PDB file of N, CA, C and O in Angstrom:
ATOM      1  N   MET A   1       0.835  -1.171   0.000  1.00  0.00           N
ATOM      2  CA  MET A   1       0.000   0.000   0.000  1.00  0.00           C
ATOM      3  C   MET A   1       0.885   1.241   0.000  1.00  0.00           C
ATOM      4  O   MET A   1       1.854   1.322   0.755  1.00  0.00           O
ATOM      5  N   GLU A   2       0.552   2.192  -0.837  1.00  0.00           N
ATOM      6  CA  GLU A   2       1.346   3.414  -0.953  1.00  0.00           C
ATOM      7  C   GLU A   2       0.556   4.597  -0.416  1.00  0.00           C
ATOM      8  O   GLU A   2      -0.605   4.799  -0.771  1.00  0.00           O
ATOM      9  N   LEU A   3       1.189   5.357   0.426  1.00  0.00           N
ATOM     10  CA  LEU A   3       0.559   6.533   1.003  1.00  0.00           C
ATOM     11  C   LEU A   3       1.055   7.756   0.245  1.00  0.00           C
ATOM     12  O   LEU A   3       2.260   7.991   0.151  1.00  0.00           O
ATOM     13  N   VAL A   4       0.126   8.529  -0.289  1.00  0.00           N
ATOM     14  CA  VAL A   4       0.494   9.727  -1.036  1.00  0.00           C
ATOM     15  C   VAL A   4      -0.041  10.934  -0.297  1.00  0.00           C
ATOM     16  O   VAL A   4      -1.247  11.066  -0.091  1.00  0.00           O
ATOM     17  N   LEU A   5       0.855  11.808   0.098  1.00  0.00           N
ATOM     18  CA  LEU A   5       0.463  13.038   0.780  1.00  0.00           C
ATOM     19  C   LEU A   5       0.481  14.180  -0.220  1.00  0.00           C
ATOM     20  O   LEU A   5       1.436  14.336  -0.981  1.00  0.00           O
ATOM     21  N   ARG A   6      -0.543  14.949  -0.215  1.00  0.00           N
ATOM     22  CA  ARG A   6      -0.618  16.094  -1.123  1.00  0.00           C
ATOM     23  C   ARG A   6      -0.853  17.355  -0.304  1.00  0.00           C
ATOM     24  O   ARG A   6      -1.340  17.300   0.826  1.00  0.00           O
ATOM     25  N   GLY A   7      -0.510  18.459  -0.879  1.00  0.00           N
ATOM     26  CA  GLY A   7      -0.719  19.728  -0.186  1.00  0.00           C
ATOM     27  C   GLY A   7       0.582  20.483  -0.062  1.00  0.00           C
ATOM     28  O   GLY A   7       1.380  20.535  -0.998  1.00  0.00           O
ATOM     29  N   LYS A   8       0.791  21.074   1.111  1.00  0.00           N
ATOM     30  CA  LYS A   8       1.955  21.944   1.319  1.00  0.00           C
ATOM     31  C   LYS A   8       3.276  21.215   1.075  1.00  0.00           C
ATOM     32  O   LYS A   8       4.174  21.778   0.448  1.00  0.00           O
ATOM     33  N   SER A   9       3.414  19.995   1.548  1.00  0.00           N
ATOM     34  CA  SER A   9       4.691  19.296   1.367  1.00  0.00           C
ATOM     35  C   SER A   9       4.955  19.044  -0.112  1.00  0.00           C
ATOM     36  O   SER A   9       6.103  19.092  -0.552  1.00  0.00           O
ATOM     37  N   GLU A  10       3.908  18.777  -0.882  1.00  0.00           N
ATOM     38  CA  GLU A  10       4.089  18.558  -2.309  1.00  0.00           C
ATOM     39  C   GLU A  10       4.573  19.842  -2.981  1.00  0.00           C
ATOM     40  O   GLU A  10       5.454  19.797  -3.840  1.00  0.00           O
ATOM     41  N   GLU A  11       4.006  20.980  -2.598  1.00  0.00           N
ATOM     42  CA  GLU A  11       4.434  22.252  -3.166  1.00  0.00           C
ATOM     43  C   GLU A  11       5.884  22.537  -2.795  1.00  0.00           C
ATOM     44  O   GLU A  11       6.660  23.022  -3.619  1.00  0.00           O
ATOM     45  N   ARG A  12       6.242  22.234  -1.557  1.00  0.00           N
ATOM     46  CA  ARG A  12       7.598  22.503  -1.074  1.00  0.00           C
ATOM     47  C   ARG A  12       8.615  21.643  -1.803  1.00  0.00           C
ATOM     48  O   ARG A  12       9.739  22.090  -2.029  1.00  0.00           O
ATOM     49  N   ASP A  13       8.260  20.434  -2.175  1.00  0.00           N
ATOM     50  CA  ASP A  13       9.192  19.522  -2.841  1.00  0.00           C
ATOM     51  C   ASP A  13       9.339  19.810  -4.336  1.00  0.00           C
ATOM     52  O   ASP A  13      10.254  19.291  -4.974  1.00  0.00           O
ATOM     53  N   ASN A  14       8.465  20.617  -4.891  1.00  0.00           N
ATOM     54  CA  ASN A  14       8.504  20.906  -6.320  1.00  0.00           C
ATOM     55  C   ASN A  14       9.198  22.239  -6.590  1.00  0.00           C
ATOM     56  O   ASN A  14       8.573  23.181  -7.076  1.00  0.00           O
ATOM     57  N   PHE A  15      10.466  22.314  -6.279  1.00  0.00           N
ATOM     58  CA  PHE A  15      11.240  23.508  -6.581  1.00  0.00           C
ATOM     59  C   PHE A  15      12.470  23.086  -7.367  1.00  0.00           C
ATOM     60  O   PHE A  15      12.826  21.908  -7.381  1.00  0.00           O
ATOM     61  N   TRP A  16      13.115  24.030  -8.012  1.00  0.00           N
ATOM     62  CA  TRP A  16      14.308  23.712  -8.765  1.00  0.00           C
ATOM     63  C   TRP A  16      15.258  24.885  -8.721  1.00  0.00           C
ATOM     64  O   TRP A  16      14.860  26.025  -8.480  1.00  0.00           O
ATOM     65  N   PHE A  17      16.498  24.591  -8.955  1.00  0.00           N
ATOM     66  CA  PHE A  17      17.536  25.605  -9.007  1.00  0.00           C
ATOM     67  C   PHE A  17      18.337  25.368 -10.266  1.00  0.00           C
ATOM     68  O   PHE A  17      18.781  24.250 -10.525  1.00  0.00           O
ATOM     69  N   GLN A  18      18.523  26.410 -11.045  1.00  0.00           N
ATOM     70  CA  GLN A  18      19.298  26.271 -12.270  1.00  0.00           C
ATOM     71  C   GLN A  18      20.588  27.059 -12.107  1.00  0.00           C
ATOM     72  O   GLN A  18      20.564  28.284 -11.992  1.00  0.00           O
ATOM     73  N   MET A  19      21.695  26.364 -12.099  1.00  0.00           N
ATOM     74  CA  MET A  19      22.991  27.009 -11.978  1.00  0.00           C
ATOM     75  C   MET A  19      23.330  27.649 -13.312  1.00  0.00           C
ATOM     76  O   MET A  19      23.291  26.975 -14.341  1.00  0.00           O
ATOM     77  N   PRO A  20      23.662  28.937 -13.321  1.00  0.00           N
ATOM     78  CA  PRO A  20      24.063  29.569 -14.584  1.00  0.00           C
ATOM     79  C   PRO A  20      25.280  28.866 -15.181  1.00  0.00           C
ATOM     80  O   PRO A  20      26.102  28.295 -14.463  1.00  0.00           O
ATOM     81  N   VAL A  21      25.374  28.919 -16.472  1.00  0.00           N
ATOM     82  CA  VAL A  21      26.424  28.197 -17.178  1.00  0.00           C
ATOM     83  C   VAL A  21      27.813  28.739 -16.827  1.00  0.00           C
ATOM     84  O   VAL A  21      28.759  27.966 -16.672  1.00  0.00           O
ATOM     85  N   HIS A  22      27.936  30.041 -16.704  1.00  0.00           N
ATOM     86  CA  HIS A  22      29.234  30.653 -16.454  1.00  0.00           C
ATOM     87  C   HIS A  22      29.314  31.186 -15.032  1.00  0.00           C
ATOM     88  O   HIS A  22      28.400  31.862 -14.558  1.00  0.00           O
ATOM     89  N   TYR A  23      30.401  30.881 -14.365  1.00  0.00           N
ATOM     90  CA  TYR A  23      30.670  31.411 -13.036  1.00  0.00           C
ATOM     91  C   TYR A  23      31.167  32.843 -13.206  1.00  0.00           C
ATOM     92  O   TYR A  23      31.956  33.115 -14.111  1.00  0.00           O
ATOM     93  N   PRO A  24      30.713  33.778 -12.337  1.00  0.00           N
ATOM     94  CA  PRO A  24      31.146  35.169 -12.525  1.00  0.00           C
ATOM     95  C   PRO A  24      32.664  35.319 -12.405  1.00  0.00           C
ATOM     96  O   PRO A  24      33.293  34.717 -11.535  1.00  0.00           O
ATOM     97  N   ARG A  25      33.219  36.105 -13.265  1.00  0.00           N
ATOM     98  CA  ARG A  25      34.675  36.312 -13.277  1.00  0.00           C
ATOM     99  C   ARG A  25      34.992  37.776 -13.023  1.00  0.00           C
ATOM    100  O   ARG A  25      35.520  38.476 -13.888  1.00  0.00           O
ATOM    101  N   TYR A  26      34.666  38.214 -11.842  1.00  0.00           N
ATOM    102  CA  TYR A  26      34.951  39.589 -11.456  1.00  0.00           C
ATOM    103  C   TYR A  26      36.061  39.588 -10.415  1.00  0.00           C
ATOM    104  O   TYR A  26      36.207  38.635  -9.649  1.00  0.00           O
ATOM    105  N   SER A  27      36.833  40.653 -10.395  1.00  0.00           N
ATOM    106  CA  SER A  27      37.868  40.810  -9.380  1.00  0.00           C
ATOM    107  C   SER A  27      37.254  41.468  -8.142  1.00  0.00           C
ATOM    108  O   SER A  27      36.118  41.943  -8.174  1.00  0.00           O
ATOM    109  N   LYS A  28      38.010  41.486  -7.073  1.00  0.00           N
ATOM    110  CA  LYS A  28      37.543  42.145  -5.851  1.00  0.00           C
ATOM    111  C   LYS A  28      37.254  43.617  -6.140  1.00  0.00           C
ATOM    112  O   LYS A  28      36.269  44.168  -5.650  1.00  0.00           O
ATOM    113  N   LYS A  29      38.110  44.242  -6.928  1.00  0.00           N
ATOM    114  CA  LYS A  29      37.900  45.644  -7.287  1.00  0.00           C
ATOM    115  C   LYS A  29      36.594  45.812  -8.066  1.00  0.00           C
ATOM    116  O   LYS A  29      35.871  46.785  -7.853  1.00  0.00           O
ATOM    117  N   ASP A  30      36.286  44.874  -8.966  1.00  0.00           N
ATOM    118  CA  ASP A  30      35.030  44.933  -9.725  1.00  0.00           C
ATOM    119  C   ASP A  30      33.832  44.920  -8.783  1.00  0.00           C
ATOM    120  O   ASP A  30      32.902  45.710  -8.946  1.00  0.00           O
ATOM    121  N   TYR A  31      33.852  44.020  -7.793  1.00  0.00           N
ATOM    122  CA  TYR A  31      32.745  43.948  -6.837  1.00  0.00           C
ATOM    123  C   TYR A  31      32.647  45.221  -6.011  1.00  0.00           C
ATOM    124  O   TYR A  31      31.548  45.681  -5.703  1.00  0.00           O
ATOM    125  N   GLU A  32      33.797  45.795  -5.651  1.00  0.00           N
ATOM    126  CA  GLU A  32      33.807  47.011  -4.832  1.00  0.00           C
ATOM    127  C   GLU A  32      33.276  48.220  -5.597  1.00  0.00           C
ATOM    128  O   GLU A  32      32.775  49.164  -4.986  1.00  0.00           O
ATOM    129  N   GLU A  33      33.377  48.204  -6.916  1.00  0.00           N
ATOM    130  CA  GLU A  33      32.908  49.319  -7.742  1.00  0.00           C
ATOM    131  C   GLU A  33      31.566  49.047  -8.409  1.00  0.00           C
ATOM    132  O   GLU A  33      30.993  49.950  -9.020  1.00  0.00           O
ATOM    133  N   MET A  34      31.053  47.827  -8.307  1.00  0.00           N
ATOM    134  CA  MET A  34      29.823  47.427  -8.980  1.00  0.00           C
ATOM    135  C   MET A  34      28.617  48.181  -8.400  1.00  0.00           C
ATOM    136  O   MET A  34      28.469  48.263  -7.181  1.00  0.00           O
ATOM    137  N   PRO A  35      27.756  48.732  -9.268  1.00  0.00           N
ATOM    138  CA  PRO A  35      26.554  49.405  -8.767  1.00  0.00           C
ATOM    139  C   PRO A  35      25.596  48.410  -8.105  1.00  0.00           C
ATOM    140  O   PRO A  35      25.629  47.213  -8.391  1.00  0.00           O
ATOM    141  N   GLU A  36      24.761  48.919  -7.232  1.00  0.00           N
ATOM    142  CA  GLU A  36      23.871  48.049  -6.464  1.00  0.00           C
ATOM    143  C   GLU A  36      22.944  47.231  -7.353  1.00  0.00           C
ATOM    144  O   GLU A  36      22.721  46.051  -7.081  1.00  0.00           O
ATOM    145  N   TRP A  37      22.400  47.827  -8.405  1.00  0.00           N
ATOM    146  CA  TRP A  37      21.477  47.090  -9.269  1.00  0.00           C
ATOM    147  C   TRP A  37      22.169  45.884  -9.904  1.00  0.00           C
ATOM    148  O   TRP A  37      21.549  44.837 -10.089  1.00  0.00           O
ATOM    149  N   GLN A  38      23.455  46.031 -10.237  1.00  0.00           N
ATOM    150  CA  GLN A  38      24.186  44.922 -10.866  1.00  0.00           C
ATOM    151  C   GLN A  38      24.472  43.821  -9.849  1.00  0.00           C
ATOM    152  O   GLN A  38      24.389  42.636 -10.174  1.00  0.00           O
ATOM    153  N   LEU A  39      24.807  44.208  -8.620  1.00  0.00           N
ATOM    154  CA  LEU A  39      24.994  43.212  -7.556  1.00  0.00           C
ATOM    155  C   LEU A  39      23.702  42.456  -7.301  1.00  0.00           C
ATOM    156  O   LEU A  39      23.708  41.231  -7.173  1.00  0.00           O
ATOM    157  N   ASP A  40      22.580  43.194  -7.226  1.00  0.00           N
ATOM    158  CA  ASP A  40      21.274  42.558  -7.002  1.00  0.00           C
ATOM    159  C   ASP A  40      20.980  41.527  -8.086  1.00  0.00           C
ATOM    160  O   ASP A  40      20.532  40.416  -7.801  1.00  0.00           O
ATOM    161  N   ARG A  41      21.237  41.909  -9.316  1.00  0.00           N
ATOM    162  CA  ARG A  41      20.955  41.010 -10.441  1.00  0.00           C
ATOM    163  C   ARG A  41      21.862  39.776 -10.411  1.00  0.00           C
ATOM    164  O   ARG A  41      21.409  38.657 -10.653  1.00  0.00           O
ATOM    165  N   LEU A  42      23.134  39.990 -10.115  1.00  0.00           N
ATOM    166  CA  LEU A  42      24.085  38.880 -10.056  1.00  0.00           C
ATOM    167  C   LEU A  42      23.709  37.895  -8.949  1.00  0.00           C
ATOM    168  O   LEU A  42      23.680  36.686  -9.175  1.00  0.00           O
ATOM    169  N   LEU A  43      23.422  38.415  -7.752  1.00  0.00           N
ATOM    170  CA  LEU A  43      23.060  37.539  -6.636  1.00  0.00           C
ATOM    171  C   LEU A  43      21.761  36.795  -6.930  1.00  0.00           C
ATOM    172  O   LEU A  43      21.654  35.601  -6.652  1.00  0.00           O
ATOM    173  N   ALA A  44      20.784  37.486  -7.485  1.00  0.00           N
ATOM    174  CA  ALA A  44      19.506  36.848  -7.815  1.00  0.00           C
ATOM    175  C   ALA A  44      19.690  35.758  -8.865  1.00  0.00           C
ATOM    176  O   ALA A  44      19.026  34.723  -8.804  1.00  0.00           O
ATOM    177  N   GLN A  45      20.581  35.977  -9.822  1.00  0.00           N
ATOM    178  CA  GLN A  45      20.833  34.995 -10.877  1.00  0.00           C
ATOM    179  C   GLN A  45      21.321  33.678 -10.290  1.00  0.00           C
ATOM    180  O   GLN A  45      21.032  32.611 -10.831  1.00  0.00           O
ATOM    181  N   TYR A  46      22.056  33.747  -9.195  1.00  0.00           N
ATOM    182  CA  TYR A  46      22.576  32.544  -8.557  1.00  0.00           C
ATOM    183  C   TYR A  46      21.705  32.070  -7.402  1.00  0.00           C
ATOM    184  O   TYR A  46      22.083  31.151  -6.677  1.00  0.00           O
ATOM    185  N   GLY A  47      20.547  32.686  -7.227  1.00  0.00           N
ATOM    186  CA  GLY A  47      19.630  32.261  -6.177  1.00  0.00           C
ATOM    187  C   GLY A  47      20.118  32.616  -4.786  1.00  0.00           C
ATOM    188  O   GLY A  47      19.754  31.956  -3.813  1.00  0.00           O
ATOM    189  N   LEU A  48      20.939  33.651  -4.682  1.00  0.00           N
ATOM    190  CA  LEU A  48      21.496  34.066  -3.400  1.00  0.00           C
ATOM    191  C   LEU A  48      20.695  35.241  -2.851  1.00  0.00           C
ATOM    192  O   LEU A  48      20.012  35.934  -3.606  1.00  0.00           O
ATOM    193  N   PRO A  49      20.774  35.470  -1.538  1.00  0.00           N
ATOM    194  CA  PRO A  49      19.989  36.550  -0.933  1.00  0.00           C
ATOM    195  C   PRO A  49      20.384  37.925  -1.456  1.00  0.00           C
ATOM    196  O   PRO A  49      21.563  38.229  -1.637  1.00  0.00           O
ATOM    197  N   VAL A  50      19.368  38.745  -1.691  1.00  0.00           N
ATOM    198  CA  VAL A  50      19.575  40.095  -2.200  1.00  0.00           C
ATOM    199  C   VAL A  50      19.057  41.076  -1.150  1.00  0.00           C
ATOM    200  O   VAL A  50      18.288  41.983  -1.468  1.00  0.00           O
ATOM    201  N   THR A  51      19.475  40.894   0.084  1.00  0.00           N
ATOM    202  CA  THR A  51      18.999  41.743   1.172  1.00  0.00           C
ATOM    203  C   THR A  51      20.160  42.480   1.815  1.00  0.00           C
ATOM    204  O   THR A  51      21.320  42.101   1.658  1.00  0.00           O
ATOM    205  N   GLY A  52      19.835  43.524   2.531  1.00  0.00           N
ATOM    206  CA  GLY A  52      20.848  44.295   3.230  1.00  0.00           C
ATOM    207  C   GLY A  52      21.238  45.540   2.456  1.00  0.00           C
ATOM    208  O   GLY A  52      20.709  45.819   1.380  1.00  0.00           O
ATOM    209  N   ASP A  53      22.169  46.276   3.024  1.00  0.00           N
ATOM    210  CA  ASP A  53      22.627  47.489   2.358  1.00  0.00           C
ATOM    211  C   ASP A  53      23.696  47.141   1.325  1.00  0.00           C
ATOM    212  O   ASP A  53      24.105  45.987   1.196  1.00  0.00           O
ATOM    213  N   LEU A  54      24.131  48.148   0.602  1.00  0.00           N
ATOM    214  CA  LEU A  54      25.080  47.934  -0.491  1.00  0.00           C
ATOM    215  C   LEU A  54      26.376  47.297  -0.002  1.00  0.00           C
ATOM    216  O   LEU A  54      26.906  46.399  -0.655  1.00  0.00           O
ATOM    217  N   ASN A  55      26.888  47.748   1.131  1.00  0.00           N
ATOM    218  CA  ASN A  55      28.136  47.190   1.656  1.00  0.00           C
ATOM    219  C   ASN A  55      27.995  45.718   2.022  1.00  0.00           C
ATOM    220  O   ASN A  55      28.914  44.933   1.786  1.00  0.00           O
ATOM    221  N   SER A  56      26.856  45.335   2.596  1.00  0.00           N
ATOM    222  CA  SER A  56      26.673  43.924   2.956  1.00  0.00           C
ATOM    223  C   SER A  56      26.522  43.058   1.707  1.00  0.00           C
ATOM    224  O   SER A  56      26.988  41.919   1.688  1.00  0.00           O
ATOM    225  N   LYS A  57      25.882  43.580   0.668  1.00  0.00           N
ATOM    226  CA  LYS A  57      25.762  42.833  -0.590  1.00  0.00           C
ATOM    227  C   LYS A  57      27.137  42.640  -1.230  1.00  0.00           C
ATOM    228  O   LYS A  57      27.453  41.558  -1.723  1.00  0.00           O
ATOM    229  N   ARG A  58      27.951  43.700  -1.217  1.00  0.00           N
ATOM    230  CA  ARG A  58      29.301  43.595  -1.780  1.00  0.00           C
ATOM    231  C   ARG A  58      30.128  42.571  -1.015  1.00  0.00           C
ATOM    232  O   ARG A  58      30.810  41.730  -1.602  1.00  0.00           O
ATOM    233  N   SER A  59      30.052  42.662   0.294  1.00  0.00           N
ATOM    234  CA  SER A  59      30.797  41.733   1.136  1.00  0.00           C
ATOM    235  C   SER A  59      30.351  40.293   0.889  1.00  0.00           C
ATOM    236  O   SER A  59      31.180  39.386   0.809  1.00  0.00           O
ATOM    237  N   PHE A  60      29.042  40.088   0.768  1.00  0.00           N
ATOM    238  CA  PHE A  60      28.516  38.752   0.516  1.00  0.00           C
ATOM    239  C   PHE A  60      28.995  38.232  -0.842  1.00  0.00           C
ATOM    240  O   PHE A  60      29.429  37.085  -0.948  1.00  0.00           O
ATOM    241  N   ALA A  61      28.919  39.066  -1.874  1.00  0.00           N
ATOM    242  CA  ALA A  61      29.346  38.646  -3.219  1.00  0.00           C
ATOM    243  C   ALA A  61      30.833  38.303  -3.239  1.00  0.00           C
ATOM    244  O   ALA A  61      31.234  37.311  -3.849  1.00  0.00           O
ATOM    245  N   ILE A  62      31.642  39.110  -2.582  1.00  0.00           N
ATOM    246  CA  ILE A  62      33.083  38.843  -2.530  1.00  0.00           C
ATOM    247  C   ILE A  62      33.337  37.507  -1.822  1.00  0.00           C
ATOM    248  O   ILE A  62      34.158  36.711  -2.276  1.00  0.00           O
ATOM    249  N   GLY A  63      32.639  37.265  -0.724  1.00  0.00           N
ATOM    250  CA  GLY A  63      32.795  36.006  -0.004  1.00  0.00           C
ATOM    251  C   GLY A  63      32.285  34.810  -0.775  1.00  0.00           C
ATOM    252  O   GLY A  63      32.849  33.720  -0.679  1.00  0.00           O
ATOM    253  N   ALA A  64      31.210  35.004  -1.547  1.00  0.00           N
ATOM    254  CA  ALA A  64      30.612  33.894  -2.285  1.00  0.00           C
ATOM    255  C   ALA A  64      31.383  33.531  -3.546  1.00  0.00           C
ATOM    256  O   ALA A  64      31.488  32.355  -3.896  1.00  0.00           O
ATOM    257  N   PHE A  65      31.923  34.541  -4.233  1.00  0.00           N
ATOM    258  CA  PHE A  65      32.503  34.298  -5.553  1.00  0.00           C
ATOM    259  C   PHE A  65      34.021  34.365  -5.615  1.00  0.00           C
ATOM    260  O   PHE A  65      34.609  33.925  -6.603  1.00  0.00           O
ATOM    261  N   LEU A  66      34.674  34.901  -4.588  1.00  0.00           N
ATOM    262  CA  LEU A  66      36.135  34.977  -4.589  1.00  0.00           C
ATOM    263  C   LEU A  66      36.696  34.119  -3.481  1.00  0.00           C
ATOM    264  O   LEU A  66      36.170  34.114  -2.369  1.00  0.00           O
ATOM    265  N   TRP A  67      37.757  33.395  -3.773  1.00  0.00           N
ATOM    266  CA  TRP A  67      38.417  32.577  -2.762  1.00  0.00           C
ATOM    267  C   TRP A  67      39.858  33.029  -2.632  1.00  0.00           C
ATOM    268  O   TRP A  67      40.473  33.499  -3.589  1.00  0.00           O
ATOM    269  N   ALA A  68      40.374  32.878  -1.447  1.00  0.00           N
ATOM    270  CA  ALA A  68      41.762  33.311  -1.184  1.00  0.00           C
ATOM    271  C   ALA A  68      42.764  32.481  -1.954  1.00  0.00           C
ATOM    272  O   ALA A  68      43.969  32.712  -1.848  1.00  0.00           O
TER     273      ALA A  68
END
């Protein structure tokens, strides 16, 4: 016997994430000079949070996309 649950859990399980084909290739200086609208778009493209002030978005992008 198979139990099928429908409703909220079904909606929650039906999501997807599409990784963009190209990884961003910006330098730290590029992120530091990038306008807020461009940071918002870049973060949204990768499904990352687009909240906070401009400095927190820059810091998040640098941490997410640049490695030491």
